[in-house]
Structure formats: structure tokens, C-alpha cells
C-alpha positions, 0 to 999 in steps of 0.5 A, a space after each residue: 489496454 486501458 490507461 489506468 487513470 481512466 480505468 480508475 475513474 470509471 471503476 470509482 464511478 461504477 461503484 456509485 456514491 460510496 467511492 465519490 470521496 475518492 473522485 477528487 483524489 483520483 490523481 493522487 490515487 493513480 500516481 502512487 498506486 500505479 508505481 506500486 502495481 508496477 513493482 508488484 508486476 515486476 516480482 517485488 515483495 511487499 513488506 506491509 507496515 501499519 500503525 498500531 491503530 491499523 493492525 486490523 487492516 494489516 491482518 485483513 490485507 494479509 489474509 485476503 490478498 492471497 485468499 482462496 477466492 482470488 483467481 490470480 497468482 499468489 503475491 509475495 507479501 509479508 508484515 514487517 512484524 513477521 520479519 522483526 517482531 521487536 520493531 517497536 523497540 527500535 530507538 534511533 536511525 542506526 538500529 533502523 539502518 541495520 534492520 533495513 540492511 537485513 531486509 536488503 540482504 534477504 530480499 536482494 533489494 526486490 521489495 518495497 514497503 507499503 505503509 498505512 498509518 499516521 505520518 508521525 508514527 515511528 513505524 513509518 520511519 523505515 518506509 520513509 527512507 526508501 523512494 520506492 515505498 507506497 503510502 496510505 498516510 494520515 495527516 501528512 503530505 509526503 511524496 509518493 503518498 495517498 493522504 487521508 485524515 486520521 480524524 475522519 469519522 469514516 476512515 475505516 470505511 474508506 480504508 476498506 473501500 481503498 483496499 477493494 479498489 487496490 485489489 480490483 486494480 491489481 487484478 486489472 493489472 495482472 490480467 492486462 486490462 490496464 496499463 499502469 505505465 501510461 
């Protein structure tokens, strides 16, 4: 079984020049992504959250991660908007606590948040409260986060490339090709 960091580097290089930007950030990628993959392997539900500008990516991930062409078990993934469509109206930490309690009761602590978006967006607040959250965060350094720049002209392309690599990583992990624990 191959080490996840080496597998990621090999996969990035095999993809050619399109992922060359990621080679410099591969350690951030492998550290954060391996933790998320371990949680998925342990059967945790993914609660996906994006800022408003990345709603298109949320839709894409939700429709493709369990697509008919996937030859792996279905993954438990939901959008925060499906769990609580009024999240944008929340003001204050007390309401976030109440929502977090509802999610904890519903999923019995067997979940983690996957946040994609700007770090200062209010939609990131609930995921920032949990140490096991997975982030593709923009314009902010945050623990357990893969950081990007929101003003990058190629951001949308990079997000799709990251998802493609995430999906390939998920397959490799689920089928025992790589060890995310190493």
C-alpha cells in the first residue's frame, strides 16, 4: 500500500502541467485531505457547506460524488442548506449552537463539515467550531485547511481540479491502494 503523500505527488505529476500549481502545496493538501478521507472511511457523514459564490461547486459535488458512473460504495453526503435552509438568517453564536446541537443529535457525532469558500464568510462559522472539519478556504490561514486565493483568476478551474484529485484520492483510499494514516 502506497503512502498518501507520495501517491498524491505521483498523481499530480501524472496529470501533467495542469496541476503543477498544486505540487508546491501538496503537503497542505495531503495533511488536510488524509484526515477527511479517514473520517469518510470511518463512516462519517459529510456535511457540505459553501459560500454563496461556490454554490455551483456544491451542486456539482453533490451530484457527482455518488454518480452512477462511480464504482464504489455510496457516500453519506448532505448539504447544510438541505438540513437547515434558513442558515443565512442565523445571527449570533447561540443559534449556531442550537443548529450544531440538532446536527449532533441527528448524526450522533458521526459527521464532519466540509467548507469551501471565503474564510470571513458567515457560512464558515459553524464548521470553524469543530476541529475535525475539512476546509478549502480562501484568503485565510486556518488549521486543517487547504488555502486558496479568492482573487485567483483560475480559481474555478483549480477547484474543479481539486475535486477531481479528491475523488481520485477517495477511490484510491477506499480500494486500498493508498494508506491515508501514514
